PAZAPA-4460 file (N, C-alpha, C; in steps of 0.05 Angstrom, whole numbers, plus 32768, in hexadecimal, padded with zeros to 4 digits):
% residues 140
    n_x    n_y    n_z   ca_x   ca_y   ca_z    c_x    c_y    c_z   seq   type   mol
   7E37   83EF   7D01   7E51   83E9   7D0B   7E51   83CE   7D1A     1      M     A
   7E64   83BE   7D14   7E66   83A3   7D1F   7E75   83A4   7D39     2      K     A
   7E6B   8396   7D4E   7E7A   8394   7D67   7E88   8379   7D68     3      T     A
   7EA0   837A   7D74   7EB0   8362   7D76   7EAC   8355   7D92     4      I     A
   7EA7   833B   7D92   7EA2   832D   7DAB   7EBD   832C   7DBA     5      Q     A
   7EBD   8333   7DD3   7ED6   8333   7DE3   7ED3   8322   7DFC     6      K     A
   7ECC   8309   7DFA   7EC9   82F8   7E12   7EB8   82E1   7E0C     7      G     A
   7EB1   82D3   7E21   7EA0   82BB   7E1F   7E84   82C2   7E2A     8      F     A
   7E71   82B5   7E20   7E56   82B8   7E2B   7E53   82A7   7E44     9      T     A
   7E3F   82AD   7E53   7E3A   829E   7E6C   7E34   8281   7E65    10      L     A
   7E27   827C   7E50   7E20   8260   7E48   7E3A   8251   7E42    11      I     A
   7E4C   825D   7E33   7E65   824F   7E2D   7E75   8249   7E46    12      E     A
   7E76   825B   7E59   7E84   8256   7E72   7E77   8240   7E82    13      L     A
   7E5C   823F   7E82   7E4E   822B   7E91   7E53   820F   7E85    14      M     A
   7E54   820E   7E6A   7E5A   81F4   7E5D   7E76   81EA   7E64    15      I     A
   7E89   81FC   7E65   7EA5   81F4   7E6C   7EA6   81EB   7E89    16      V     A
   7E98   81F8   7E9B   7E98   81F0   7EB7   7E8A   81D5   7EBA    17      V     A
   7E75   81D0   7EAB   7E67   81B6   7EAC   7E79   81A0   7EA2    18      A     A
   7E88   81A5   7E8C   7E9A   8191   7E81   7EB0   818A   7E95    19      I     A
   7EBB   819F   7EA2   7ED0   819B   7EB6   7EC5   818B   7ECE    20      I     A
   7EAD   8191   7ED6   7EA0   8182   7EEC   7E9D   8164   7EE5    21      G     A
   7E94   815F   7ECD   7E90   8143   7EC5   7EAB   8134   7EC4    22      I     A
   7EBF   8141   7EB9   7EDA   8134   7EB8   7EE5   8130   7ED5    23      L     A
   7EE1   8143   7EE7   7EEA   8140   7F02   7EDB   8129   7F10    24      A     A
   7EC2   8126   7F0B   7EB2   8111   7F17   7EBC   80F5   7F0F    25      A     A
   7EC7   80F3   7EF8   7ED2   80DA   7EEE   7EEF   80D6   7EF7    26      V     A
   7EFE   80EB   7EF6   7F1B   80E9   7EFA   7F23   80E6   7F18    27      A     A
   7F15   80F3   7F2A   7F1D   80F2   7F46   7F1A   80D6   7F52    28      I     A
   7F04   80C7   7F4E   7F04   80AC   7F59   7F19   809A   7F4C    29      P     A
   7F1E   809D   7F32   7F32   808D   7F25   7F4E   8093   7F30    30      A     A
   7F53   80AC   7F36   7F6D   80B4   7F42   7F6F   80A9   7F5E    31      Y     A
   7F5A   80A9   7F6E   7F5B   809E   7F89   7F60   8080   7F88    32      Q     A
   7F54   8072   7F75   7F5A   8055   7F72   7F77   8050   7F6A    33      N     A
   7F81   8061   7F59   7F9D   805E   7F50   7FB0   8062   7F68    34      Y     A
   7FAA   8076   7F79   7FBB   807B   7F90   7FBA   8063   7FA3    35      I     A
   7FA3   8059   7FA9   7FA0   8042   7FBB   7FAF   8029   7FB0    36      A     A
   7FAD   8024   7F95   7FBB   800E   7F89   7FD9   8011   7F8C    37      K     A
   7FE3   8029   7F87   8000   802E   7F89   800A   802B   7FA6    38      S     A
   7FF9   8033   7FB9   8001   8030   7FD5   8003   8013   7FDD    39      Q     A
   7FF0   8003   7FD4   7FF1   7FE6   7FDA   8009   7FD9   7FCD    40      V     A
   800F   7FE1   7FB4   8027   7FD6   7FA6   8040   7FDE   7FB5    41      S     A
   8041   7FF7   7FBE   8059   8000   7FCC   805D   7FF1   7FE6    42      R     A
   8048   7FED   7FF6   804B   7FDF   800F   8052   7FC2   800A    43      V     A
   8046   7FB6   7FF5   804D   7F9A   7FEE   806A   7F98   7FE8    44      M     A
   8075   7FAA   7FD9   8092   7FA9   7FD2   80A4   7FAF   7FE9    45      G     A
   809D   7FC3   7FFA   80AE   7FCA   8011   80AE   7FB4   8026    46      E     A
   8097   7FA8   802B   8096   7F92   803F   80A3   7F79   8033    47      V     A
   809E   7F75   8019   80AB   7F5E   800C   80C9   7F5F   800C    48      G     A
   80D4   7F77   800D   80F1   7F7A   800E   80FD   7F6F   8028    49      A     A
   80EC   7F6E   803D   80F6   7F63   8057   80F6   7F45   8057    50      L     A
   80EB   7F38   8043   80EA   7F1B   8042   8107   7F0F   8042    51      K     A
   8119   7F1D   8034   8134   7F13   8033   8141   7F12   804F    52      T     A
   813C   7F27   805E   8147   7F28   8079   813B   7F12   808A    53      G     A
   8121   7F0D   8087   8115   7EF7   8097   8120   7EDC   808F    54      V     A
   8125   7ED9   8075   8132   7EC0   806C   814D   7EBC   8079    55      E     A
   815D   7ED2   807A   8177   7ED1   8087   8174   7EC9   80A5    56      N     A
   8160   7ED4   80B2   815B   7ECD   80CE   8154   7EAF   80D1    57      C     A
   8144   7EA5   80BF   813D   7E89   80C0   8156   7E78   80BC    58      V     A
   8166   7E7F   80A8   817E   7E70   80A2   8193   7E71   80B9    59      L     A
   8193   7E89   80C7   81A6   7E8C   80DD   819B   7E82   80F8    60      D     A
   8182   7E79   80F8   8176   7E6E   8110   816D   7E84   8124    61      G     A
   8168   7E9C   811B   815E   7EB1   812C   8140   7EB1   812A    62      V     A
   8133   7EA6   813E   8116   7EA2   813D   8107   7EB5   814F    63      F     A
   8114   7EC8   815C   8107   7EDC   816C   8101   7EF3   815A    64      V     A
   80E7   7EFA   8157   80DF   7F0F   8144   80EE   7F29   8148    65      S     A
   80F0   7F32   8161   80FD   7F4C   8167   811B   7F4B   815F    66      A     A
   8128   7F34   8164   8144   7F32   815D   8147   7F32   813E    67      D     A
   8135   7F24   8131   8136   7F24   8114   8132   7F3F   8108    68      C     A
   811E   7F4E   8112   8119   7F69   8108   8131   7F7B   810D    69      M     A
   813F   7F77   8124   8157   7F87   812A   816D   7F80   8115    70      A     A
   816F   7F67   810E   8183   7F5E   80FA   817E   7F6A   80DE    71      L     A
   8165   7F6E   80D8   815F   7F78   80BD   815B   7F97   80BD    72      I     A
   8162   7FA3   80D3   8163   7FC1   80D4   814C   7FCF   80E1    73      G     A
   813A   7FC0   80EE   8123   7FCD   80FB   812A   7FD2   8118    74      A     A
   811F   7FE7   8123   8123   7FED   813F   8108   7FEA   814D    75      T     A
   8109   7FE6   8167   80F0   7FE3   8176   80DE   7FFC   8174    76      A     A
   80EA   8014   8173   80DA   802C   8171   80CC   802D   8156    77      S     A
   80D8   8024   8141   80CB   8023   8127   80B3   8011   8127    78      N     A
   80B6   7FFA   8135   80A0   7FE7   8136   8088   7FF3   8146    79      L     A
   808E   8000   815C   8079   800B   816C   806A   8022   815E    80      Q     A
   8079   8031   814D   806D   8047   813F   8060   803F   8125    81      N     A
   8060   8026   811F   8054   801C   8106   8065   8022   80EE    82      G     A
   807F   8028   80F2   8091   802E   80DC   8098   8016   80CB    83      G     A
   8098   7FFF   80D7   809E   7FE6   80C9   8089   7FD1   80D0    84      L     A
   8086   7FBD   80BE   8073   7FA9   80C4   807A   7F98   80DC    85      P     A
   8066   7F8A   80E7   806A   7F79   80FE   8072   7F5D   80F3    86      V     A
   8087   7F52   80FF   8091   7F38   80F7   808A   7F24   810C    87      L     A
   807F   7F0D   8104   807B   7EF6   8115   808B   7EDF   8109    88      V     A
   809D   7ED4   8118   80AF   7EBF   810D   80AF   7EA8   8121    89      L     A
   80A9   7E90   8117   80A9   7E78   8127   80C2   7E67   8122    90      A     A
   80CA   7E57   8135   80E2   7E47   8132   80DF   7E31   811D    91      N     A
   80C7   7E2E   8112   80C3   7E1B   80FC   80C9   7E28   80E1    92      T     A
   80CF   7E42   80E0   80D3   7E50   80C7   80BB   7E5E   80BD    93      G     A
   80A4   7E5A   80CA   808B   7E68   80C2   808E   7E85   80CB    94      V     A
   8088   7E98   80BA   808B   7EB4   80C0   8075   7EC4   80B3    95      A     A
   8070   7EDC   80BE   805E   7EEE   80B1   8067   7F0B   80B6    96      S     A
   8065   7F1B   80A1   806B   7F37   80A3   8051   7F46   809D    97      L     A
   8047   7F55   80B0   802D   7F62   80AC   802F   7F80   80AF    98      T     A
   8026   7F8E   809B   8026   7FAC   809B   8009   7FB5   809B    99      A     A
   8004   7FCA   80AB   7FEA   7FD6   80AC   7FEA   7FF2   809F   100      T     A
   7FD7   7FF6   808D   7FD5   8010   8080   7FCA   8025   8094   101      F     A
   7FD5   803C   8094   7FCB   8051   80A6   7FDA   806B   809F   102      G     A
   7FD7   807E   80B0   7FE5   8098   80AB   7FDC   80A5   8092   103      G     A
   7FED   80A4   807E   7FE8   80B2   8065   7FDC   80A0   804F   104      N     A
   7FD3   8088   8057   7FC7   8076   8043   7FAD   8081   8038   105      A     A
   7FA5   8078   8021   7F8C   807F   8015   7F75   8078   8029   106      A     A
   7F60   8087   8028   7F4A   8082   803B   7F3F   8065   8038   107      A     A
   7F3F   805A   8021   7F35   803F   801D   7F47   802A   8029   108      A     A
   7F60   8031   802F   7F74   801E   803A   7F79   8020   8058   109      L     A
   7F70   8036   8064   7F76   803A   8080   7F6C   8023   8091   110      T     A
   7F7E   8017   80A1   7F77   8001   80B2   7F7A   7FE6   80A5   111      G     A
   7F7D   7FE5   808B   7F80   7FCB   807D   7F9D   7FC1   8081   112      E     A
   7FA1   7FA7   807C   7FBB   7F9B   8080   7FC5   7F8D   8067   113      T     A
   7FDF   7F8A   8065   7FEC   7F7A   8050   8000   7F69   805E   114      L     A
   8000   7F4F   8058   8011   7F3C   8066   801F   7F2A   8052   115      A     A
   8039   7F26   8057   8048   7F11   804A   804B   7EFA   805E   116      W     A
   8044   7EE2   8055   8046   7ECA   8067   8058   7EB6   805B   117      S     A
   8069   7EAA   806C   807C   7E95   8064   8074   7E7B   8071   118      R     A
   8072   7E66   8061   806B   7E4C   806C   8086   7E3E   8073   119      D     A
   8084   7E26   807E   809B   7E18   8087   80AD   7E0F   8070   120      A     A
   80A2   7E0E   8058   80B3   7E06   8041   80C2   7E1E   8034   121      T     A
   80BC   7E36   803E   80CA   7E4E   8034   80BB   7E5D   801E   122      G     A
   80A2   7E55   801A   8091   7E63   8005   8084   7E7B   8012   123      T     A
   8087   7E92   8004   807A   7EAB   800E   8060   7EB0   7FFE   124      W     A
   804B   7EB9   800C   8032   7EC1   8000   802A   7EDC   800B   125      T     A
   801D   7EEB   7FFA   8013   7F06   8002   7FF5   7F05   8005   126      C     A
   7FEB   7F13   8019   7FCF   7F15   801E   7FC8   7F31   8028   127      D     A
   7FB3   7F3D   801D   7FAC   7F58   8025   7F8E   7F59   802C   128      S     A
   7F88   7F69   8040   7F6C   7F6C   8048   7F5F   7F83   8039   129      S     A
   7F6F   7F91   8029   7F64   7FA7   8018   7F51   7F9C   8003   130      A     A
   7F40   7FAC   7FF8   7F2E   7FA4   7FE3   7F3E   7F99   7FCC   131      D     A
   7F34   7F84   7FC0   7F43   7F76   7FAA   7F4A   7F88   7F93   132      A     A
   7F3B   7F9D   7F8E   7F41   7FAE   7F77   7F5B   7FBE   7F7B   133      K     A
   7F65   7FC0   7F94   7F7D   7FCF   7F9A   7F96   7FBD   7F9B   134      Y     A
   7F92   7FA3   7F9C   7FA8   7F90   7FA0   7FB7   7F8B   7F85   135      N     A
   7FD1   7F89   7F86   7FE1   7F81   7F6F   7FDC   7F64   7F69   136      P     A
   7FE4   7F5B   7F52   7FDE   7F3F   7F49   7FEC   7F2B   7F5B   137      S     A
   8002   7F32   7F68   8010   7F1F   7F79   8006   7F1D   7F95   138      G     A
   7FF1   7F2B   7F9C   7FE6   7F2C   7FB7   7FC8   7F28   7FB6   139      C     A
   7FBE   7F16   7FC6   7FA1   7F10   7FC7   7F92   7F24   7FD7   140      L     A
***
């Protein structure tokens, strides 16, 4: 009389577990890099959106950083809690917007900064202290 196999052998299950382990070992670091890259891109875009407001402050002659942040919708409590980047604006038109990664940022980004800097001619440049592999092409 022939018996019908009704399940998997221990060897088959061990092979499946080993394959899943190998895939996880490759996928988890790749996913963490992807998350870090997306967070840097997001901060770059969100801080970059404030450049227009800073340009308006420069054109209107508002050179006090706190007054300019108030004009573009930031409050002092948001600045103290790290909710918005810190603005430094000089009466020559030189400005910088600096955001610090923290809170829910990827572990590789915690404490790193991303800054948009404006020179006196009105040219904006992006600079990040994060590892180069996380930075978008428009930010060094």
